[in-house]
N, C-alpha and C positions, 0 to 999 in steps of 0.2 A: 477503410479501419486506421485512424491512428494512435502510434505509440511515444511515448518518450522512455528514454533510455536511463536506468539507476542502475546501483549499486548495493544489493538487499544485503542485509547481516542478517539478524535475529529475527523469527517472525512468529506472530500469533495467529492459531485458528481457531475462529468459533464454529461451532460444528452446532448452534444451537441457543435452546436454553433449557433451565432445569425447571421443576411444578415452581422454584420459587421465583419463578420469573429472572433465574441468572446466568451469565453467559456460561457455556460449558466449553473451558478454553484447552486447548494442547499447544502448549510453549515448544520451538522449536530451536534450540543454538547449534550455527554453525560455524565451524575453524575459519573459515575466511570467505567473504563477499564474495558474491557473485552478480554478473553483469546481467540484467534482464529486461527486456520491454515489454512493460506492461501497457495495454490497451487503454487509452484514455477515458475510454467510455465504461471503462471498468471502476473507476475511480470514482473514492463514497467523498472523503476528507483528504485534507493535507493538513498533517502538524508538523511542528520543527521535529520530532521522532520518527513519526509515521505516516506511511500510508496506506491510507484504507481502504480496500477494494472489494469487490465481489467477486465471489468465486460459486464455482458448482457446486449444484444439491443446497443452495441458498445458503451455503457456507460465506462470512467474509475472511480477509485477512488483513493483520497489523502486521506491515513491513518495515522492520526499523530499514535506515537508509544512509549511506555514506557522504552522501551529497549536502554541501549546505541548503536550505530552506530557499535562498534567493535563487539560490541556481537553477532549484528546478520551478521557481517562481515563472526564472526567464525562460527555462524551457518552453512552458505551458505561453507564456506571453507570445513568444515567437511562434506559434502553432497557431496564435488568436484563439485559445483557448482560455486565456487570464482576462478579465474586462478590467481591472484596477491596477 
């Protein structure tokens, strides 16, 4: 299994959807960033603000991260996961 190291900040857990197909969200705010290893195969997408990952029990998590978007791209490219 392959991992990337990031420093996460606040995050949003999506627990599913309500009867109107709106995401049921739980926002978690933290005082300090945490160093985390994220399995590359759990990454669904990456934006300049969030890394979206799959999680247990069909949940997804939007992680805010400290690194620059280009740093994340470089890590993935170094491991052979970024094509462009």
